C-alpha positions in Angstrom: -21.8 -40.0 -39.2 -19.3 -37.3 -40.6 -20.2 -35.7 -43.5 -19.4 -37.7 -47.5 -16.8 -36.3 -49.5 -17.5 -35.7 -53.4 -15.3 -38.9 -54.9 -15.9 -41.2 -52.2 -16.3 -43.9 -53.2 -20.1 -45.9 -53.1 -20.4 -48.9 -52.0 -24.2 -51.1 -51.9 -24.8 -54.2 -50.0 -24.2 -56.3 -53.1 -21.2 -53.9 -55.3 -19.8 -51.0 -56.1 -21.9 -48.8 -57.6 -20.0 -45.1 -58.2 -18.6 -42.1 -56.2 -20.7 -39.2 -54.4 -20.9 -36.4 -57.5 -22.7 -33.7 -55.2 -24.8 -33.4 -52.6 -26.9 -31.2 -51.0 -28.3 -29.9 -48.4 -31.4 -28.5 -46.1 -31.1 -24.8 -45.9 -33.0 -25.3 -42.9 -31.5 -28.1 -40.6 -27.4 -27.3 -42.4 -27.6 -30.6 -42.7 -26.6 -33.1 -45.5 -30.0 -34.3 -46.9 -29.3 -36.3 -49.9 -26.3 -36.9 -51.5 -25.6 -37.9 -55.5 -24.5 -40.8 -57.7 -23.3 -41.1 -60.4 -21.2 -44.1 -62.2 -20.6 -46.8 -64.5 -23.2 -48.8 -62.0 -26.0 -46.8 -62.8 -25.8 -46.0 -66.3 -25.1 -42.2 -67.7 -28.1 -40.8 -65.0 -27.0 -39.7 -61.3 -29.2 -40.4 -59.0 -30.5 -39.0 -55.4 -29.8 -40.3 -53.0 -31.4 -39.5 -48.9 -29.1 -39.6 -46.2 -31.2 -41.5 -44.8 -30.2 -44.8 -46.7 -26.7 -44.0 -45.8 -25.0 -46.8 -43.5 -21.7 -45.2 -42.8 -19.3 -42.8 -44.2 -15.6 -43.3 -44.2 -12.0 -41.1 -45.0 -12.9 -41.9 -48.8 -16.2 -44.7 -49.3 -19.8 -45.1 -48.9 -21.9 -47.8 -46.9 -25.5 -47.9 -48.3 -28.5 -50.1 -46.4 -29.9 -51.1 -49.5 -28.6 -52.8 -52.8 -27.6 -52.0 -56.3 -31.0 -52.9 -57.6 -32.2 -50.4 -55.4 -30.8 -47.0 -55.5 -30.8 -47.8 -60.0 -35.2 -47.5 -59.3 -34.6 -43.8 -57.9 -35.8 -41.4 -59.9 -33.1 -39.7 -62.1 -31.5 -36.4 -60.7 -32.9 -33.8 -61.8 -30.5 -30.7 -61.9 -32.6 -28.0 -62.6 -34.0 -28.3 -59.4 -31.6 -27.0 -57.4 -29.1 -24.4 -57.2 -25.7 -23.9 -56.4 -24.1 -21.7 -53.4 -22.4 -19.3 -56.0 -26.2 -18.9 -57.0 -27.6 -18.4 -53.4 -25.5 -16.5 -50.2 -27.3 -19.5 -47.6 -24.6 -17.5 -43.9 -23.1 -20.8 -42.7 -24.7 -23.1 -44.6 -20.8 -25.5 -45.0 -19.3 -24.8 -41.5 -19.9 -27.9 -41.5 -18.4 -29.6 -45.1 -15.0 -29.2 -45.8 -13.9 -31.2 -48.6 -16.6 -29.3 -50.9 -16.0 -26.2 -52.8 -19.2 -23.9 -52.9 -20.2 -24.7 -56.1 -20.7 -28.4 -55.5 -23.0 -27.7 -52.7 -26.5 -27.7 -53.5 -29.7 -26.2 -51.7 -33.1 -27.1 -53.3 -34.8 -23.9 -56.0 -37.8 -23.5 -54.4 -41.0 -24.6 -55.6 -42.5 -21.0 -56.5 -39.2 -20.5 -58.2 -39.2 -23.2 -60.0 -42.7 -22.3 -61.7 -41.4 -19.1 -62.7 -42.2 -19.1 -66.6 -46.0 -19.9 -65.6 -46.0 -16.5 -62.7 -44.2 -14.0 -65.3 -46.6 -15.1 -68.0 -49.2 -14.2 -66.0 -47.5 -11.3 -64.6 -47.1 -10.1 -68.5 -51.0 -10.5 -69.2 -51.9 -8.8 -66.8 -49.3 -5.4 -67.9 -50.4 -5.8 -71.3 -54.3 -5.7 -70.0 -53.4 -2.8 -68.3 -51.6 -1.0 -71.2 -54.7 -2.2 -73.5 -56.6 -0.1 -71.2 -54.8 3.1 -70.1 -52.9 3.2 -74.3 -56.7 5.3 -74.9 -55.7 7.7 -72.0 -52.2 7.6 -72.3 -51.7 7.8 -76.4 -52.7 12.1 -76.7 -50.5 13.2 -73.9 -47.6 10.8 -76.1 -48.1 12.0 -79.2 -47.9 16.1 -77.6 -44.7 15.4 -75.6 -42.7 13.3 -78.9 -44.2 15.5 -81.5 -41.3 17.5 -81.5 -39.4 14.4 -81.9 -40.2 13.6 -85.1 -40.9 17.3 -86.8 -39.7 18.2 -90.0 -36.1 19.4 -90.5 -35.8 23.3 -89.8 -34.5 24.3 -93.1 -34.7 27.8 -92.0 -32.2 30.6 -93.2 -30.3 32.3 -90.4 -28.6 35.3 -90.5 -25.1 35.7 -88.4 -23.6 38.5 -89.3 -21.1 39.5 -91.9 -18.0 39.1 -93.4 -16.6 42.1 -92.9 -15.1 40.5 -89.5 -13.4 38.2 -91.7 -10.2 40.0 -92.7 -8.0 37.2 -94.0 -8.2 34.5 -96.4 -8.0 30.5 -95.2 -8.3 31.3 -91.5 -11.3 30.7 -90.0 -13.8 32.4 -88.4 -16.5 31.7 -85.7 -19.5 33.2 -85.9 -22.0 32.9 -83.0 -25.7 33.4 -83.1 -29.3 32.3 -80.9 -32.0 30.1 -82.2 -35.0 28.8 -80.3 -35.1 24.6 -80.2 -38.5 22.7 -78.9 -36.8 19.2 -77.6 -39.2 16.4 -76.9 -40.6 17.0 -73.1 -39.3 20.2 -72.6 -40.5 23.6 -73.1 -39.3 25.8 -75.6 -35.6 27.7 -75.1 -33.3 30.0 -76.7 -29.8 28.7 -77.0 -26.1 29.4 -78.4 -24.3 27.7 -81.1 -21.3 28.5 -83.6 -20.7 28.2 -86.6 -16.9 28.5 -88.1 -16.6 30.7 -91.9 -13.0 31.1 -94.3 -12.6 32.9 -97.3 -11.4 30.3 -99.5 -8.6 30.7 -101.6 -9.2 28.8 -104.7 -7.0 25.9 -103.8 -9.2 25.4 -100.3 -12.2 25.5 -102.5 -10.6 22.5 -104.6 -10.4 20.9 -101.5 -14.0 21.2 -99.8 -15.4 21.1 -103.1 -13.5 18.6 -104.7 -13.9 20.8 -108.3 -18.1 20.2 -108.1 -21.1 22.0 -106.5 -21.8 19.6 -103.2 -26.2 19.7 -102.9 -28.1 19.7 -99.2 -30.9 17.7 -98.5 -34.2 18.0 -96.8 -35.5 14.5 -94.8 -37.4 12.8 -98.1 -33.4 13.3 -100.1 -35.3 16.2 -101.5 -32.7 19.6 -102.4 -32.9 22.7 -100.9 -29.5 24.4 -101.5 -26.7 24.0 -103.2 -23.3 25.6 -102.5 -21.6 26.7 -105.6 -18.4 25.3 -105.9 -16.4 29.2 -107.0 -18.4 31.0 -104.0 -15.3 31.5 -101.6 -16.8 31.5 -98.4 -17.0 28.4 -96.7 -19.5 27.2 -92.9 -18.5 24.5 -91.4 -20.3 22.9 -88.2 -19.1 24.4 -85.0 -19.4 20.2 -83.8 -16.6 18.4 -83.9 -17.7 14.9 -86.0 -15.6 13.3 -83.4 -17.8 12.7 -80.5 -19.8 16.8 -81.2 -17.2 18.9 -79.2 -16.5 22.6 -79.7 -13.1 23.2 -81.3 -10.5 25.9 -82.1 -8.6 27.8 -84.9 -5.6 27.5 -83.0 -0.9 27.7 -84.5 0.3 24.4 -84.6 3.6 24.4 -84.6 4.6 21.6 -86.6 1.2 21.8 -89.5 0.7 25.4 -89.1 -3.2 27.4 -88.8 -5.3 24.7 -87.8 -9.0 23.4 -86.9 -8.1 21.9 -83.6 -10.8 19.8 -81.4 -9.4 19.7 -77.7 -11.6 17.4 -76.1 -9.6 14.1 -78.3 -7.4 16.6 -80.6 -8.2 16.2 -83.7 -7.3 18.4 -86.1 -8.0 20.5 -89.6 -7.0 21.9 -92.0 -8.5 25.2 -93.2 -10.7 22.8 -96.0 -11.9 20.5 -93.0 -9.9 18.1 -93.9 -8.3 16.0 -90.6 -4.8 15.9 -90.0 -4.7 13.7 -87.2 -6.8 12.4 -84.5 -9.6 10.0 -84.1 -12.0 11.8 -85.6 -13.3 9.4 -88.5 -14.6 12.3 -91.6 -13.9 15.8 -92.3 -15.9 18.3 -90.5 -19.4 19.0 -91.5 -19.4 21.8 -94.3 -23.0 23.9 -93.9 -25.4 25.5 -96.5 -24.2 29.2 -96.4 -25.3 32.5 -98.6 -23.7 35.9 -99.2 -25.6 38.5 -99.5 -24.0 41.3 -102.0 -23.5 43.5 -98.9 -21.6 40.6 -97.3 -24.9 39.3 -94.8 -24.1 35.8 -93.8 -27.0 33.2 -93.7 -26.6 29.6 -93.0 -29.8 26.4 -93.3 -28.5 25.2 -89.3 -27.4 21.3 -89.1 -26.1 18.9 -87.0 -24.9 15.2 -87.9 -24.4 12.3 -86.1 -21.0 12.3 -84.8 -18.7 8.9 -83.8 -19.7 8.3 -87.9 -17.6 7.5 -91.2 -20.5 9.2 -92.7 -22.2 12.4 -92.9 -26.1 11.5 -91.2 -28.8 14.1 -90.8 -30.5 14.4 -87.0 -30.6 17.7 -87.5 
């Protein structure tokens, strides 16, 4: 007997009852085990009919051995008990079926998989019990490893050089320095960092401070330093606010001397203002002190990249 086609008309011994809507196959024998029938003759529920109830199959019709009342009495088709051949791959399963699409062929969902919610519950319960047993042993280790992640901001002043290095006003000069850092899970290490400092003219100072002093705060919101708007020396973090790349002081053909980030071509003027590119905010100013002898100190700060707001993270 040839396999039934989808949408074939289905006739019982007494009347037409609907059409074939789905085909169910046995994944072991790779033969059709059931057909699913739907239509006006069965109401809103589809019925799953064993292939043994099929009397004959023609090009566009399926004849059943039973009366329509017997078919209507069969249990409704439960779609959740089956998966399509899109969801599970069984080699050559559809080799004998030439009139259906892969998504229309169903195979039974394994019984263990039907009970997955119950099994997942017991698996999760076992994991939870194990966690509760192991937590007293693991907690001291985690506390030690994660301590640097929750350490307060380091607001120490760092001496980085002397302003005698700066020869011209409104020109960015890079100052490099080394700092010891302790990252979570890692030993303490000394890294090289940099900031850009310029001796600003009154016009550039006004762009930076916009007529008022600039406060810097710790994690609790307490003011730790205030840059005075009349002090000519301005320090900028060495990281571009776009994605944290390093940038340089360069001469631009149209814009003159600017800060230029080579990663994504963000451009800033001497006051840190964005002139072009994807940077979401101006360069990040840092607390700066200049002694009577010209020694420069800064508080090392880093801010979250990619945001309009200036959010301190280091």
